[in-house]
N, CA, C and O atoms as a printed pandas DataFrame, in Angstrom:
     atom_number atom_name residue_name chain_id  residue_number  x_coord  y_coord  z_coord
0              1         N          MET        A               1    0.845   -1.181    0.000
1              2        CA          MET        A               1    0.000    0.000    0.000
2              3         C          MET        A               1    0.887    1.240    0.000
3              4         O          MET        A               1    1.809    1.366    0.806
4              5         N          GLU        A               2    0.592    2.133   -0.903
5              6        CA          GLU        A               2    1.361    3.371   -1.023
6              7         C          GLU        A               2    1.056    4.319    0.134
7              8         O          GLU        A               2    1.909    4.573    0.985
8              9         N          ASN        A               3   -0.166    4.837    0.152
9             10        CA          ASN        A               3   -0.555    5.811    1.167
10            11         C          ASN        A               3   -2.045    5.654    1.444
11            12         O          ASN        A               3   -2.859    5.831    0.536
12            13         N          PRO        A               4   -2.417    5.327    2.671
13            14        CA          PRO        A               4   -3.842    5.136    2.965
14            15         C          PRO        A               4   -4.656    6.410    2.781
15            16         O          PRO        A               4   -5.870    6.343    2.592
16            17         N          GLU        A               5   -4.015    7.557    2.834
17            18        CA          GLU        A               5   -4.734    8.820    2.641
18            19         C          GLU        A               5   -5.281    8.957    1.218
19            20         O          GLU        A               5   -6.177    9.764    0.969
20            21         N          ASP        A               6   -4.743    8.171    0.291
21            22        CA          ASP        A               6   -5.214    8.221   -1.099
22            23         C          ASP        A               6   -6.430    7.335   -1.335
23            24         O          ASP        A               6   -7.009    7.366   -2.421
24            25         N          LEU        A               7   -6.827    6.551   -0.344
25            26        CA          LEU        A               7   -7.969    5.651   -0.482
26            27         C          LEU        A               7   -9.281    6.424   -0.341
27            28         O          LEU        A               7   -9.316    7.495    0.265
28            29         N          PRO        A               8  -10.352    5.877   -0.902
29            30        CA          PRO        A               8  -11.675    6.460   -0.659
30            31         C          PRO        A               8  -11.996    6.372    0.832
31            32         O          PRO        A               8  -11.461    5.502    1.518
32            33         N          PRO        A               9  -12.848    7.243    1.345
33            34        CA          PRO        A               9  -13.105    7.324    2.789
34            35         C          PRO        A               9  -13.413    5.995    3.470
35            36         O          PRO        A               9  -12.823    5.704    4.510
36            37         N          LEU        A              10  -14.305    5.185    2.929
37            38        CA          LEU        A              10  -14.659    3.919    3.579
38            39         C          LEU        A              10  -13.474    2.956    3.616
39            40         O          LEU        A              10  -13.251    2.289    4.626
40            41         N          GLU        A              11  -12.721    2.880    2.534
41            42        CA          GLU        A              11  -11.558    1.999    2.500
42            43         C          GLU        A              11  -10.462    2.517    3.446
43            44         O          GLU        A              11   -9.777    1.736    4.107
44            45         N          ARG        A              12  -10.314    3.838    3.495
45            46        CA          ARG        A              12   -9.327    4.435    4.405
46            47         C          ARG        A              12   -9.680    4.122    5.849
47            48         O          ARG        A              12   -8.809    3.766    6.643
48            49         N          ARG        A              13  -10.975    4.257    6.196
49            50        CA          ARG        A              13  -11.419    3.937    7.558
50            51         C          ARG        A              13  -11.162    2.470    7.874
51            52         O          ARG        A              13  -10.684    2.147    8.961
52            53         N          ALA        A              14  -11.471    1.587    6.944
53            54        CA          ALA        A              14  -11.242    0.154    7.147
54            55         C          ALA        A              14   -9.748   -0.134    7.313
55            56         O          ALA        A              14   -9.360   -0.969    8.130
56            57         N          TRP        A              15   -8.925    0.549    6.547
57            58        CA          TRP        A              15   -7.471    0.336    6.633
58            59         C          TRP        A              15   -6.953    0.748    8.019
59            60         O          TRP        A              15   -6.222   -0.007    8.660
60            61         N          TYR        A              16   -7.336    1.946    8.474
61            62        CA          TYR        A              16   -6.881    2.410    9.787
62            63         C          TYR        A              16   -7.404    1.512   10.910
63            64         O          TYR        A              16   -6.684    1.233   11.868
64            65         N          GLN        A              17   -8.635    1.067   10.794
65            66        CA          GLN        A              17   -9.189    0.171   11.804
66            67         C          GLN        A              17   -8.414   -1.143   11.827
67            68         O          GLN        A              17   -8.120   -1.670   12.900
68            69         N          SER        A              18   -8.085   -1.669   10.667
69            70        CA          SER        A              18   -7.315   -2.918   10.629
70            71         C          SER        A              18   -5.912   -2.709   11.195
71            72         O          SER        A              18   -5.360   -3.611   11.825
72            73         N          GLU        A              19   -5.337   -1.541   10.980
73            74        CA          GLU        A              19   -4.017   -1.238   11.546
74            75         C          GLU        A              19   -4.076   -1.174   13.068
75            76         O          GLU        A              19   -3.181   -1.681   13.745
76            77         N          ARG        A              20   -5.132   -0.549   13.614
77            78        CA          ARG        A              20   -5.300   -0.505   15.074
78            79         C          ARG        A              20   -5.430   -1.918   15.636
79            80         O          ARG        A              20   -4.847   -2.235   16.673
80            81         N          GLU        A              21   -6.180   -2.749   14.962
81            82        CA          GLU        A              21   -6.355   -4.127   15.414
82            83         C          GLU        A              21   -5.043   -4.903   15.311
83            84         O          GLU        A              21   -4.732   -5.711   16.186
84            85         N          ARG        A              22   -4.274   -4.666   14.253
85            86        CA          ARG        A              22   -2.988   -5.334   14.077
86            87         C          ARG        A              22   -2.028   -4.943   15.197
87            88         O          ARG        A              22   -1.355   -5.800   15.771
88            89         N          VAL        A              23   -1.966   -3.648   15.508
89            90        CA          VAL        A              23   -1.085   -3.170   16.584
90            91         C          VAL        A              23   -1.521   -3.762   17.918
91            92         O          VAL        A              23   -0.685   -4.196   18.710
92            93         N          HIS        A              24   -2.816   -3.780   18.165
93            94        CA          HIS        A              24   -3.332   -4.354   19.412
94            95         C          HIS        A              24   -2.941   -5.828   19.525
95            96         O          HIS        A              24   -2.499   -6.268   20.586
96            97         N          LEU        A              25   -3.098   -6.583   18.457
97            98        CA          LEU        A              25   -2.746   -7.996   18.452
98            99         C          LEU        A              25   -1.243   -8.182   18.673
99           100         O          LEU        A              25   -0.833   -9.067   19.424
100          101         N          GLU        A              26   -0.433   -7.365   18.032
101          102        CA          GLU        A              26    1.016   -7.486   18.196
102          103         C          GLU        A              26    1.439   -7.154   19.626
103          104         O          GLU        A              26    2.379   -7.757   20.143
104          105         N          ARG        A              27    0.769   -6.214   20.264
105          106        CA          ARG        A              27    1.050   -5.927   21.679
106          107         C          ARG        A              27    0.685   -7.118   22.549
107          108         O          ARG        A              27    1.446   -7.503   23.437
108          109         N          GLU        A              28   -0.491   -7.704   22.289
109          110        CA          GLU        A              28   -0.922   -8.869   23.058
110          111         C          GLU        A              28    0.058  -10.025   22.911
111          112         O          GLU        A              28    0.322  -10.744   23.874
112          113         N          GLN        A              29    0.594  -10.203   21.717
113          114        CA          GLN        A              29    1.528  -11.296   21.460
114          115         C          GLN        A              29    2.961  -10.916   21.834
115          116         O          GLN        A              29    3.896  -11.686   21.617
116          117         N          GLU        A              30    3.114   -9.732   22.392
117          118        CA          GLU        A              30    4.407   -9.207   22.840
118          119         C          GLU        A              30    5.413   -9.042   21.701
119          120         O          GLU        A              30    6.619   -9.189   21.895
120          121         N          HIS        A              31    4.894   -8.734   20.509
121          122        CA          HIS        A              31    5.764   -8.392   19.383
122          123         C          HIS        A              31    6.076   -6.896   19.393
123          124         O          HIS        A              31    7.062   -6.447   18.808
124          125         N          LEU        A              32    5.218   -6.140   20.065
125          126        CA          LEU        A              32    5.418   -4.699   20.221
126          127         C          LEU        A              32    5.510   -4.385   21.704
127          128         O          LEU        A              32    4.777   -4.949   22.515
128          129         N          VAL        A              33    6.410   -3.487   22.048
129          130        CA          VAL        A              33    6.593   -3.080   23.434
130          131         C          VAL        A              33    6.346   -1.572   23.503
131          132         O          VAL        A              33    6.891   -0.827   22.688
132          133         N          PRO        A              34    5.540   -1.111   24.455
133          134        CA          PRO        A              34    5.300    0.330   24.575
134          135         C          PRO        A              34    6.617    1.086   24.780
135          136         O          PRO        A              34    7.520    0.608   25.466
136          137         N          ALA        A              35    6.707    2.253   24.183
137          138        CA          ALA        A              35    7.930    3.059   24.235
138          139         C          ALA        A              35    8.353    3.347   25.668
139          140         O          ALA        A              35    9.547    3.328   25.964
140          141         N          GLU        A              36    7.412    3.611   26.561
141          142        CA          GLU        A              36    7.758    3.908   27.955
142          143         C          GLU        A              36    8.442    2.714   28.610
143          144         O          GLU        A              36    9.390    2.880   29.376
144          145         N          GLU        A              37    7.964    1.523   28.311
145          146        CA          GLU        A              37    8.589    0.316   28.868
146          147         C          GLU        A              37   10.014    0.145   28.330
147          148         O          GLU        A              37   10.911   -0.267   29.065
148          149         N          VAL        A              38   10.216    0.457   27.067
149          150        CA          VAL        A              38   11.557    0.390   26.482
150          151         C          VAL        A              38   12.479    1.388   27.181
151          152         O          VAL        A              38   13.614    1.055   27.520
152          153         N          ARG        A              39   11.992    2.611   27.396
153          154        CA          ARG        A              39   12.801    3.637   28.077
154          155         C          ARG        A              39   13.167    3.201   29.493
155          156         O          ARG        A              39   14.302    3.388   29.932
156          157         N          GLU        A              40   12.199    2.618   30.208
157          158        CA          GLU        A              40   12.461    2.154   31.576
158          159         C          GLU        A              40   13.522    1.062   31.593
159          160         O          GLU        A              40   14.427    1.085   32.428
160          161         N          GLN        A              41   13.417    0.115   30.683
161          162        CA          GLN        A              41   14.377   -0.982   30.631
162          163         C          GLN        A              41   15.764   -0.481   30.216
163          164         O          GLN        A              41   16.778   -0.937   30.744
164          165         N          LEU        A              42   15.801    0.449   29.278
165          166        CA          LEU        A              42   17.090    1.016   28.862
166          167         C          LEU        A              42   17.733    1.769   30.017
167          168         O          LEU        A              42   18.944    1.672   30.219
168          169         N          ALA        A              43   16.948    2.509   30.771
169          170        CA          ALA        A              43   17.478    3.235   31.932
170          171         C          ALA        A              43   18.041    2.260   32.959
171          172         O          ALA        A              43   19.081    2.530   33.558
172          173         N          LEU        A              44   17.373    1.138   33.168
173          174        CA          LEU        A              44   17.864    0.137   34.107
174          175         C          LEU        A              44   19.184   -0.467   33.633
175          176         O          LEU        A              44   20.107   -0.645   34.427
176          177         N          VAL        A              45   19.273   -0.779   32.354
177          178        CA          VAL        A              45   20.512   -1.329   31.801
178          179         C          VAL        A              45   21.653   -0.329   31.951
179          180         O          VAL        A              45   22.768   -0.700   32.317
180          181         N          ILE        A              46   21.371    0.931   31.671
181          182        CA          ILE        A              46   22.397    1.969   31.800
182          183         C          ILE        A              46   22.832    2.107   33.246
183          184         O          ILE        A              46   24.025    2.237   33.522
184          185         N          LYS        A              47   21.884    2.081   34.172
185          186        CA          LYS        A              47   22.206    2.200   35.599
186          187         C          LYS        A              47   23.109    1.051   36.051
187          188         O          LYS        A              47   24.121    1.278   36.715
188          189         N          ILE        A              48   22.746   -0.171   35.695
189          190        CA          ILE        A              48   23.537   -1.344   36.090
190          191         C          ILE        A              48   24.931   -1.285   35.463
191          192         O          ILE        A              48   25.927   -1.584   36.121
192          193         N          THR        A              49   24.992   -0.901   34.199
193          194        CA          THR        A              49   26.286   -0.802   33.516
194          195         C          THR        A              49   27.157    0.267   34.157
195          196         O          THR        A              49   28.352    0.051   34.361
196          197         N          ASN        A              50   26.576    1.410   34.476
197          198        CA          ASN        A              50   27.343    2.477   35.119
198          199         C          ASN        A              50   27.856    2.054   36.494
199          200         O          ASN        A              50   28.985    2.380   36.860
200          201         N          GLN        A              51   27.040    1.333   37.253
201          202        CA          GLN        A              51   27.494    0.841   38.556
202          203         C          GLN        A              51   28.695   -0.092   38.387
203          204         O          GLN        A              51   29.650   -0.031   39.161
204          205         N          PHE        A              52   28.638   -0.948   37.378
205          206        CA          PHE        A              52   29.756   -1.853   37.107
206          207         C          PHE        A              52   31.005   -1.061   36.714
207          208         O          PHE        A              52   32.096   -1.315   37.224
208          209         N          LEU        A              53   30.832   -0.101   35.803
209          210        CA          LEU        A              53   31.978    0.686   35.345
210          211         C          LEU        A              53   32.560    1.549   36.459
211          212         O          LEU        A              53   33.767    1.792   36.487
212          213         N          ASP        A              54   31.716    2.014   37.373
213          214        CA          ASP        A              54   32.193    2.810   38.510
214          215         C          ASP        A              54   33.145    2.014   39.395
215          216         O          ASP        A              54   34.124    2.556   39.907
216          217         N          THR        A              55   32.857    0.734   39.573
217          218        CA          THR        A              55   33.661   -0.085   40.492
218          219         C          THR        A              55   34.792   -0.837   39.802
219          220         O          THR        A              55   35.694   -1.340   40.472
220          221         N          LEU        A              56   34.760   -0.923   38.486
221          222        CA          LEU        A              56   35.765   -1.708   37.757
222          223         C          LEU        A              56   37.209   -1.302   38.069
223          224         O          LEU        A              56   38.020   -2.180   38.364
224          225         N          PRO        A              57   37.566   -0.021   38.019
225          226        CA          PRO        A              57   38.958    0.328   38.318
226          227         C          PRO        A              57   39.399   -0.121   39.721
227          228         O          PRO        A              57   40.510   -0.626   39.884
228          229         N          ASP        A              58   38.549    0.057   40.717
229          230        CA          ASP        A              58   38.896   -0.355   42.075
230          231         C          ASP        A              58   39.069   -1.872   42.178
231          232         O          ASP        A              58   39.991   -2.360   42.832
232          233         N          VAL        A              59   38.179   -2.600   41.529
233          234        CA          VAL        A              59   38.262   -4.062   41.555
234          235         C          VAL        A              59   39.557   -4.534   40.891
235          236         O          VAL        A              59   40.245   -5.408   41.416
236          237         N          LEU        A              60   39.880   -3.956   39.744
237          238        CA          LEU        A              60   41.108   -4.357   39.044
238          239         C          LEU        A              60   42.357   -3.978   39.838
239          240         O          LEU        A              60   43.344   -4.713   39.848
240          241         N          GLU        A              61   42.304   -2.849   40.487
241          242        CA          GLU        A              61   43.451   -2.436   41.296
242          243         C          GLU        A              61   43.624   -3.380   42.487
243          244         O          GLU        A              61   44.738   -3.801   42.797
244          245         N          ARG        A              62   42.536   -3.703   43.139
245          246        CA          ARG        A              62   42.591   -4.545   44.336
246          247         C          ARG        A              62   42.843   -6.012   43.996
247          248         O          ARG        A              62   43.761   -6.627   44.538
248          249         N          ASP        A              63   42.030   -6.574   43.100
249          250        CA          ASP        A              63   42.083   -8.015   42.854
250          251         C          ASP        A              63   43.190   -8.424   41.885
251          252         O          ASP        A              63   43.736   -9.522   41.988
252          253         N          CYS        A              64   43.517   -7.540   40.944
253          254        CA          CYS        A              64   44.533   -7.871   39.932
254          255         C          CYS        A              64   45.843   -7.131   40.169
255          256         O          CYS        A              64   46.820   -7.317   39.444
256          257         N          ARG        A              65   45.843   -6.285   41.201
257          258        CA          ARG        A              65   47.017   -5.464   41.512
258          259         C          ARG        A              65   47.490   -4.662   40.293
259          260         O          ARG        A              65   48.683   -4.552   40.013
260          261         N          LEU        A              66   46.518   -4.118   39.596
261          262        CA          LEU        A              66   46.824   -3.286   38.429
262          263         C          LEU        A              66   47.520   -2.016   38.907
263          264         O          LEU        A              66   47.076   -1.397   39.874
264          265         N          PRO        A              67   48.599   -1.624   38.245
265          266        CA          PRO        A              67   49.340   -0.429   38.669
266          267         C          PRO        A              67   48.483    0.837   38.559
267          268         O          PRO        A              67   47.533    0.901   37.778
268          269         N          THR        A              68   48.841    1.825   39.353
269          270        CA          THR        A              68   48.102    3.083   39.411
270          271         C          THR        A              68   48.023    3.766   38.052
271          272         O          THR        A              68   46.983    4.315   37.690
272          273         N          ASP        A              69   49.123    3.734   37.298
273          274        CA          ASP        A              69   49.103    4.385   35.985
274          275         C          ASP        A              69   48.139    3.675   35.033
275          276         O          ASP        A              69   47.491    4.322   34.210
276          277         N          ALA        A              70   48.043    2.355   35.141
277          278        CA          ALA        A              70   47.088    1.613   34.309
278          279         C          ALA        A              70   45.656    1.948   34.719
279          280         O          ALA        A              70   44.775    2.068   33.868
280          281         N          ILE        A              71   45.431    2.096   36.003
281          282        CA          ILE        A              71   44.101    2.470   36.498
282          283         C          ILE        A              71   43.723    3.849   35.966
283          284         O          ILE        A              71   42.578    4.066   35.569
284          285         N          ALA        A              72   44.675    4.781   35.954
285          286        CA          ALA        A              72   44.407    6.132   35.442
286          287         C          ALA        A              72   44.021    6.081   33.968
287          288         O          ALA        A              72   43.096    6.775   33.546
288          289         N          VAL        A              73   44.721    5.265   33.184
289          290        CA          VAL        A              73   44.392    5.122   31.763
290          291         C          VAL        A              73   43.001    4.516   31.615
291          292         O          VAL        A              73   42.202    4.980   30.801
292          293         N          LEU        A              74   42.712    3.491   32.393
293          294        CA          LEU        A              74   41.395    2.855   32.345
294          295         C          LEU        A              74   40.290    3.848   32.679
295          296         O          LEU        A              74   39.281    3.910   31.976
296          297         N          GLU        A              75   40.470    4.629   33.746
297          298        CA          GLU        A              75   39.457    5.611   34.137
298          299         C          GLU        A              75   39.238    6.648   33.043
299          300         O          GLU        A              75   38.105    7.055   32.788
300          301         N          LYS        A              76   40.314    7.075   32.401
301          302        CA          LYS        A              76   40.189    8.048   31.316
302          303         C          LYS        A              76   39.419    7.448   30.142
303          304         O          LYS        A              76   38.539    8.097   29.577
304          305         N          ARG        A              77   39.752    6.200   29.776
305          306        CA          ARG        A              77   39.068    5.533   28.667
306          307         C          ARG        A              77   37.586    5.308   28.987
307          308         O          ARG        A              77   36.727    5.479   28.122
308          309         N          LEU        A              78   37.297    4.930   30.213
309          310        CA          LEU        A              78   35.900    4.737   30.613
310          311         C          LEU        A              78   35.128    6.048   30.549
311          312         O          LEU        A              78   33.973    6.074   30.126
312          313         N          SER        A              79   35.759    7.120   30.965
313          314        CA          SER        A              79   35.111    8.431   30.919
314          315         C          SER        A              79   34.813    8.836   29.475
315          316         O          SER        A              79   33.728    9.333   29.173
316          317         N          LEU        A              80   35.780    8.620   28.592
317          318        CA          LEU        A              80   35.565    8.943   27.169
318          319         C          LEU        A              80   34.461    8.070   26.570
319          320         O          LEU        A              80   33.621    8.552   25.811
320          321         N          ALA        A              81   34.472    6.796   26.917
321          322        CA          ALA        A              81   33.452    5.887   26.396
322          323         C          ALA        A              81   32.060    6.288   26.889
323          324         O          ALA        A              81   31.094    6.237   26.128
324          325         N          ARG        A              82   31.956    6.685   28.151
325          326        CA          ARG        A              82   30.659    7.128   28.683
326          327         C          ARG        A              82   30.175    8.382   27.979
327          328         O          ARG        A              82   28.994    8.498   27.653
328          329         N          SER        A              83   31.075    9.313   27.743
329          330        CA          SER        A              83   30.684   10.549   27.038
330          331         C          SER        A              83   30.195   10.236   25.633
331          332         O          SER        A              83   29.182   10.772   25.183
332          333         N          ASP        A              84   30.922    9.363   24.943
333          334        CA          ASP        A              84   30.525    8.971   23.595
334          335         C          ASP        A              84   29.173    8.275   23.614
335          336         O          ASP        A              84   28.317    8.533   22.768
336          337         N          TRP        A              85   28.992    7.393   24.583
337          338        CA          TRP        A              85   27.736    6.667   24.726
338          339         C          TRP        A              85   26.580    7.643   24.959
339          340         O          TRP        A              85   25.525    7.513   24.338
340          341         N          ALA        A              86   26.771    8.599   25.833
341          342        CA          ALA        A              86   25.724    9.586   26.137
342          343         C          ALA        A              86   25.370   10.405   24.892
343          344         O          ALA        A              86   24.197   10.656   24.615
344          345         N          GLU        A              87   26.387   10.811   24.156
345          346        CA          GLU        A              87   26.140   11.595   22.931
346          347         C          GLU        A              87   25.352   10.774   21.917
347          348         O          GLU        A              87   24.427   11.284   21.284
348          349         N          ARG        A              88   25.715    9.516   21.767
349          350        CA          ARG        A              88   25.006    8.659   20.809
350          351         C          ARG        A              88   23.552    8.416   21.221
351          352         O          ARG        A              88   22.655    8.381   20.379
352          353         N          LEU        A              89   23.334    8.249   22.517
353          354        CA          LEU        A              89   21.959    8.046   22.996
354          355         C          LEU        A              89   21.116    9.301   22.788
355          356         O          LEU        A              89   19.946    9.210   22.416
356          357         N          GLU        A              90   21.703   10.467   23.024
357          358        CA          GLU        A              90   20.972   11.711   22.831
358          359         C          GLU        A              90   20.662   11.944   21.357
359          360         O          GLU        A              90   19.614   12.493   21.019
360          361         N          ALA        A              91   21.573   11.526   20.481
361          362        CA          ALA        A              91   21.383   11.724   19.049
362          363         C          ALA        A              91   20.365   10.746   18.467
363          364         O          ALA        A              91   19.776   11.012   17.419
364          365         N          ALA        A              92   20.157    9.613   19.145
365          366        CA          ALA        A              92   19.252    8.573   18.615
366          367         C          ALA        A              92   17.804    8.968   18.749
367          368         O          ALA        A              92   16.918    8.209   18.354
């Protein structure tokens, strides 16, 4: 279908009604997820990932005896990666 707006009124109404029913069915079958639920889940993933990244340098320093200069490089790289990640999410 090119554009439902080009259909005669009755066919256009039937098309939109069938689309509403299709979307409803896809939600019921969990093929579609409401945008708010996606945002909530993405926020949770980001929170968990940030908590992990916050503690990673300390864990590596303590458990792996990573030298201080290596920890500094890691922290800098993590900071750059987070900034890049934030910019990409905002642009999406």
